[in-house]
Structure formats: structure tokens, C-alpha cells
C-alpha positions in Angstrom: -47.5 62.8 21.8 -50.8 62.4 20.0 -54.2 61.9 21.6 -57.6 60.7 20.5 -58.9 62.5 17.4 -55.6 63.8 16.0 -56.4 62.2 12.7 -59.7 64.2 12.4 -59.7 67.4 10.5 -58.9 70.4 12.7 -61.2 73.3 13.1 -64.4 74.2 14.8 -68.0 74.7 14.0 -69.4 78.2 13.9 -69.9 79.7 17.4 -73.5 79.5 18.5 -73.6 83.1 19.5 -72.1 84.5 16.3 -73.8 83.8 13.0 -71.4 84.7 10.2 -71.3 88.2 8.7 -70.4 89.7 5.4 -68.7 93.0 4.7 -71.1 95.8 5.4 -73.5 93.5 7.3 -74.7 94.0 10.8 -73.7 91.8 13.8 -75.6 88.5 13.5 -76.2 89.0 9.8 -74.5 88.0 6.6 -76.4 90.6 4.7 -75.0 92.0 1.5 -73.6 95.5 1.9 -76.3 98.1 2.4 -75.0 100.0 -0.6 -75.2 97.0 -2.9 -77.2 97.9 -6.0 -76.8 101.7 -5.3 -73.0 102.4 -5.3 -73.4 106.1 -5.2 -75.1 105.9 -1.8 -72.2 103.9 -0.3 -70.2 106.7 1.4 -69.2 110.3 1.1 -65.6 109.4 0.3 -66.3 108.8 -3.4 -65.0 105.2 -3.2 -67.6 104.2 -5.8 -66.8 106.9 -8.4 -66.7 105.5 -11.9 -63.1 105.1 -13.1 -63.6 103.1 -16.3 -66.5 102.2 -18.6 -66.3 99.5 -21.2 -69.3 99.6 -23.5 -71.6 101.9 -25.3 -72.1 105.5 -24.0 -75.1 107.7 -24.8 -74.8 111.3 -26.1 -74.2 112.5 -22.5 -71.3 110.1 -22.0 -73.3 107.8 -19.7 -73.3 104.0 -19.9 -76.1 102.7 -22.1 -76.7 99.1 -23.0 -74.5 96.3 -21.7 -71.4 97.8 -20.0 -68.7 97.0 -17.6 -68.1 99.7 -15.1 -65.1 99.7 -12.8 -65.1 102.0 -9.7 -62.3 103.6 -7.8 -62.8 101.0 -5.0 -61.9 98.3 -7.7 -65.5 97.0 -7.4 -66.9 96.2 -10.9 -70.4 96.0 -12.3 -71.4 94.2 -15.4 -74.9 94.6 -16.8 -77.4 96.6 -18.6 -77.7 100.4 -18.3 -80.2 102.9 -19.5 -78.7 106.4 -19.7 -76.4 105.8 -16.8 -78.7 103.8 -14.5 -78.6 100.1 -14.0 -81.7 98.5 -15.6 -82.1 94.8 -16.2 -79.9 91.9 -15.1 -76.5 92.8 -13.7 -73.8 91.6 -11.4 -71.5 93.3 -9.0 -68.0 92.0 -8.4 -66.7 93.4 -5.1 -63.1 94.0 -4.2 -63.1 91.3 -1.5 -64.2 88.6 -4.0 -67.9 88.6 -3.2 -70.6 89.1 -5.8 -74.2 90.3 -6.0 -76.4 89.4 -8.9 -80.0 90.2 -9.7 -82.4 92.4 -11.6 -82.0 96.2 -11.4 -84.7 98.8 -11.9 -83.8 102.5 -12.0 -80.4 101.8 -10.5 -81.5 99.7 -7.6 -81.7 95.9 -7.1 -85.3 94.7 -7.0 -86.7 91.2 -6.4 -84.6 88.1 -6.0 -80.9 88.6 -5.7 -78.0 86.3 -5.0 -75.1 87.4 -2.9 -72.1 85.1 -3.0 -69.6 85.6 -0.2 -65.8 85.6 -0.7 -65.7 82.1 0.9 -68.3 80.7 -1.5 -71.3 80.9 0.8 -74.5 82.1 -0.7 -77.4 84.3 0.4 -80.6 84.2 -1.7 -82.9 87.0 -0.7 -85.6 89.5 -1.7 -84.4 93.0 -2.4 -86.4 96.2 -2.4 -84.6 99.4 -3.6 -81.3 97.7 -3.1 -81.8 96.4 0.4 -82.8 93.0 1.7 -86.5 93.1 2.6 -88.4 89.8 2.7 -87.6 86.1 2.8 -84.0 84.9 2.6 -82.0 81.8 2.8 -78.2 81.3 3.3 -76.0 78.4 2.5 -72.5 77.5 3.5 -69.6 76.6 1.1 -70.9 73.0 1.0 -74.4 74.1 0.0 -75.9 73.3 3.4 -78.7 75.6 4.6 -77.4 77.8 7.5 -80.1 80.4 7.7 -83.8 80.8 6.9 -86.0 83.7 7.8 -86.8 87.3 6.9 -84.8 90.5 6.5 -86.0 94.1 6.9 -83.9 97.0 5.8 -80.9 94.7 5.4 -81.2 93.3 9.0 -82.6 89.9 10.0 -86.2 90.3 11.2 -89.0 88.3 12.8 -88.7 84.5 13.4 -85.4 83.2 12.0 -83.7 79.8 12.0 -79.9 79.3 12.2 -78.8 75.9 11.2 -75.4 74.3 12.2 -73.5 71.7 10.2 -73.8 69.2 13.1 -77.6 69.2 12.8 -78.6 71.5 15.6 -80.4 74.8 15.1 -81.3 78.0 16.8 -84.8 79.5 16.3 -86.7 82.5 17.6 -87.7 86.1 16.9 -84.6 88.2 16.6 -84.3 91.7 18.2 -84.1 95.0 16.4 -80.4 94.4 15.7 -81.1 91.0 14.0 -79.6 89.1 17.0 -81.0 85.9 18.6 -81.9 87.8 21.8 -85.1 87.3 23.8 -87.1 85.3 26.2 -88.5 82.9 23.6 -85.5 81.6 21.8 -84.8 77.9 21.5 -81.9 75.6 20.6 -83.2 72.5 18.8 -81.0 69.3 19.0 -80.3 67.3 15.8 -83.4 65.1 16.3 -85.4 68.2 15.5 -87.6 67.5 18.5 -85.6 67.9 21.7 -85.1 71.6 22.6 -83.8 74.0 25.2 -86.2 77.0 25.3 -85.9 80.3 27.1 -83.7 83.3 27.4 -80.8 83.8 25.0 -78.6 86.9 24.4 -77.0 87.1 21.0 -77.4 83.3 20.6 -75.9 82.5 24.0 -78.2 80.5 26.3 -78.8 82.3 29.6 -81.6 80.2 30.9 -83.1 77.3 29.0 -85.6 74.6 30.0 -86.3 71.3 28.3 -89.0 71.5 25.7 -90.4 69.5 22.8 -90.8 70.9 19.3 -94.3 69.9 18.4 -94.7 71.4 15.0 -93.6 74.2 12.6 -96.1 76.2 10.7 -94.9 78.6 8.1 -91.5 78.8 9.8 -93.0 79.4 13.2 -92.2 76.7 15.8 -94.5 75.5 18.5 -92.9 74.2 21.7 -94.2 72.3 24.7 -92.3 73.0 27.9 -91.4 70.0 30.1 -92.9 70.5 33.6 -90.3 70.6 36.4 -87.4 70.9 33.9 -83.9 71.6 35.1 -82.4 74.9 34.1 -79.5 74.9 31.6 -77.2 77.7 30.7 -74.1 78.3 28.6 -71.3 76.7 30.6 -68.2 76.4 28.5 -65.4 74.6 30.3 -62.0 76.1 31.2 -58.6 74.5 31.9 -59.7 74.0 35.6 -63.5 73.8 35.5 -65.2 71.0 33.6 -68.7 72.3 34.4 -70.5 74.4 37.1 -73.0 71.5 37.3 -71.1 68.4 36.7 -74.0 66.1 37.6 -76.6 67.6 35.4 -77.0 65.2 32.4 -77.7 66.4 28.9 -81.3 65.7 28.0 -80.7 64.7 24.4 -77.8 62.4 25.3 -79.7 60.8 28.3 -82.4 59.5 25.8 -79.8 57.8 23.7 -76.9 56.3 25.6 -76.0 54.7 29.0 -72.8 53.6 30.6 -72.2 49.9 31.6 -69.4 47.4 31.8 -67.8 47.1 28.4 -68.0 44.0 26.3 -64.4 44.6 25.3 -61.9 42.6 27.5 -60.2 44.7 30.2 -61.7 48.0 28.8 -63.6 48.9 32.0 -66.8 50.8 31.4 -68.2 51.4 27.9 -70.9 53.5 26.2 -74.1 51.7 25.0 -77.0 52.8 22.9 -80.4 52.9 24.6 -82.2 52.9 21.3 -81.9 51.7 17.7 -80.5 54.5 15.6 -79.7 55.0 12.0 -76.4 56.0 10.4 -75.1 59.6 10.9 -77.0 60.0 14.2 -75.5 62.1 17.0 -75.5 59.9 20.1 -73.3 61.4 22.7 -71.2 64.5 23.6 -67.5 64.7 24.5 -67.1 67.7 26.9 -64.2 68.2 29.3 -61.6 70.7 30.6 -59.8 72.5 27.8 -56.0 72.2 27.8 -53.2 72.8 25.3 -51.5 70.2 23.1 -48.2 71.3 24.8 -49.5 70.3 28.2 -50.7 66.9 26.9 -47.4 66.3 25.1 -45.4 66.9 28.3 -47.4 64.3 30.3 -47.2 60.5 30.6 -49.6 58.4 28.7 -51.2 57.4 32.0 -52.6 60.9 32.3 -54.0 61.0 28.8 -56.5 58.3 28.8 -59.4 60.7 28.2 -57.8 63.3 26.0 -59.4 64.2 22.7 -58.0 66.7 20.2 -60.6 69.5 19.5 -58.5 71.6 17.1 -54.9 72.7 16.5 -54.8 74.6 19.8 -57.2 72.8 22.2 -57.5 69.3 23.7 -60.5 68.2 25.7 -59.7 66.1 28.7 -61.8 64.3 31.3 -59.3 63.8 34.2 -59.7 62.2 37.6 -62.1 62.2 39.3 -64.5 63.2 36.5 -64.0 60.0 34.6 -66.3 58.5 37.2 -70.0 59.0 36.4 -70.6 59.6 40.1 -68.5 62.8 39.8 -69.3 63.9 36.3 -72.2 62.8 34.0 -73.0 66.1 32.1 -71.6 64.4 29.0 -70.7 60.7 28.4 -68.7 60.6 25.2 -65.4 59.9 27.0 -66.9 56.5 27.9 -66.8 55.2 24.3 -64.0 52.6 23.9 -61.7 52.1 20.9 -62.2 49.7 18.0 -60.4 49.2 14.7 -63.8 48.5 13.3 -65.9 51.2 15.0 -69.6 51.9 14.6 -69.1 55.6 15.4 -66.8 58.5 14.8 -65.8 61.7 16.6 -67.3 64.8 14.9 -67.4 68.5 15.6 -70.4 69.9 17.5 -71.5 73.3 18.8 -73.4 72.6 22.0 -75.7 75.2 23.6 -74.3 74.4 27.0 -70.7 73.3 26.4 -69.8 75.4 23.3 -67.5 73.9 20.7 -66.8 70.3 21.5 -67.0 66.9 19.8 -69.8 64.5 19.5 -70.1 60.8 18.8 -71.9 60.1 15.6 -72.9 56.7 14.2 -71.2 55.4 11.1 -73.9 52.8 10.5 -77.2 51.7 12.0 -76.9 50.5 15.6 -79.2 48.4 17.7 -80.5 49.1 21.2 -78.0 47.9 23.8 -75.2 47.8 21.2 -71.8 49.1 22.5 -70.7 52.3 20.7 -67.1 52.4 19.7 -64.8 54.8 17.9 -61.3 54.7 16.4 -59.1 56.6 18.7 -56.9 57.6 15.8 -53.4 57.3 17.3 -50.6 57.6 14.8 -49.5 54.3 13.3 -46.7 55.3 11.0 -43.9 56.0 10.7 -43.3 53.9 13.8 -40.5 54.9 16.2 -37.9 52.6 17.7 -40.5 51.5 20.2 -43.4 51.3 17.8 -46.2 53.7 17.0 -46.7 56.8 19.1 -49.6 55.4 21.2 -50.1 53.9 24.6 -49.0 50.3 25.2 -52.5 48.8 25.3 -53.2 50.3 21.9 -50.0 49.0 20.4 -50.9 45.5 21.6 -54.4 45.7 20.1 -53.0 47.1 16.8 -50.6 44.2 16.4 -53.4 41.7 17.1 -55.7 43.5 14.6 -53.0 43.6 11.9 -52.4 39.9 12.4 -56.1 39.1 11.7 -56.0 41.3 8.6 -53.0 39.3 7.2 -54.8 35.9 7.5 
């Protein structure tokens, strides 16, 4: 049995508390290995002992000029040498598929270097004596910026920004371990204005209050706290608990949507836009209890009216009585009705309060008071003896829609 969202690509956005790492990097850091650019300093186990040299050797048998050096670890360096020391442009090819390229002086990487992860992500940073020291930016495999800040001795340092594919970001001064830990950390919503500011530990919100991002000067954000704000904290749902504060609305969502009687016949309540919004705008969030696909598949369709596939393992569900806003209004995405010509889609989102969930994002510009709809994505083919694997109401609407398309 399928549920909403099964046609969407599986997977989840990066966890808010765990920025990605590279081999040799510290927790909360995708730094290149600390030994990069100085292989002899890697370890005492001689993993970086030269095993083969292709190129010119000097009178002492040391690499000189452009050479390719392969080490016992199977790492390889291609570049210029002067009497055995790397000098000039060169590139490491590490055993895990990652690479490090830059300009070497006296055997150490100096200045701008580019570390490419085995998955294709890229770190562009400033190196001093083979270690990251200075400004750095990181990009994911699609070329999207995911980190901007400083490094010191190969660890994130000072005020740093972590950007998520969904448009949200995390900003603050990292601790000595390069983690987003402190009393002045903020999660900034995709509008780049609404924020939850306060105490975070390794990227997890412990106590956040509503704030507005007023400006950013040289990478440093300036926030204004909202007087009398509610307190928010990381509150990921379980299979039995949808939220520890089910009636605390999300501040970003509350500014953008409301629930009212749907304009679609017999659809009950629907989700409407409070404001005019452009395409690709996050409007609402779909949180719920987390259950398995097996549990959903074993139930009758009547119990699956608010189930949404999160990934290959997890389904989000908003069961009775939480489908009533008087019992649950912490998120409202489950109120969006189906349309075969939707103005929104379900998309992955990493929320500071709910964790990995899905959001509702506009496909096109929408007007204030326009009903927001999504395609539920039930399977249409190959149909079984009783039609597509979908609830009866959906099959009726599908036939009607297909009839209009054939005219």
C-alpha cells in the first residue's frame, strides 16, 4: 500500500546537528586531512612512505621537477618537486577518491587550496603550512553553498554559517571543537529573516526564541529578539509522540498559511496562503508521528488519510485526534489537499524543532488566500484488478481528471 509522497525521491537532508565530515576531519568539520600537503607528518606507521616515483630524480635520488609519487597507502601526488620537496602547483589523489590541489612551498600547501571529497563536494580554503587557516567555503555535489566561515588549525573557527539544501541555515560562533555550540547560535528560516536564536549544542536547538535577522555585516549576523517569545527546542517526534507541545505553532509557517474550509468539493478543510509568494517558496511543514512502511501497508486506507512517505524506512502520519487543529497545530502541512494540477510540491526539509520532515513548497507564484494543493502521488500503473493502488476517492478523481484530458 502506497501513501502520499511515494513518488518523491527517497532520502533525507543532512541532519541539523551533524555537518558533514571528511576523512581526517574533526566532528562538525569537513576539513581536509591534517596531514594533507605534508604526508611525512601523517602518522608514525609509515603509511606515507614513498613506494614509486615517476619522473626525474636529482643526484641524491630525490624527486626533482614534475613527478608522480605513489605512497604505500596508495595515495598519489602529482606536481613539481625541488630536491625531494613539493614546490609549485601539485595535487594529491587520496585512496578514498578525494583530492587536494594547490600551491606548495617547501613541502607544505600554502594559500588557496581546493579539497574535493570522494562524493564530489568541494572545500575551497586558505592553507598555512598545510593546514586550513583562514576563510573557507564548502559546496555540495550540486554546487550549492553549504558552509561559509573561518578555519583555524584545520578546525572551524569564529562565526560560521551552515546552509541546508532546503534554504534554512545555522549561524553562530563555533566552540573550540568547531561545533555549533553556545548561547548565541541561531537557526534562520528560508526567508533569511525569521530566526530561532539561543542555546544550541552541536547544532541541536536546546532553547530558542523568535528573532529577526536585521542585517549581516562581514559575515556577522545581527538579530533582534521578539519580546515575550515562546521557547522552542528540538522536539523530534516518535512513533507515539507527535510533539511535546502540540499547540505551539511554528512562527515561520504561521506568517504564511492558515486553515479554512477547502474550495474543493467534499475535501473538508484545506490549507491557504496568507500572503502572495513566488515560486519555490517554503510555505508549510509536514510533521507527524514516525511509523514504518510495514505498519502503513498493514492498515486500511481509512487510517492512512494523513500518511506521507519521508524516506525508504519512515512514514510521517498525523492520526486522530491530531488532524484537528484544536489538538495539533505545531505544523499544518497535512491540511493541504490533493490536485492533479497542484501549485505546490512536497520537499525534504530539516527543521530545527521537528528534525527531518517534509515541507510544502510552491511550484509557481501564489496569491494571498489561494488554496495550496499538492499531488499526493499515489501509484497509477500498472493498475490492479480493482484499479490503481489508491483510496477510492482518489480513483474517482483520477478517472474524472483523465476524462477531461481526453477531450
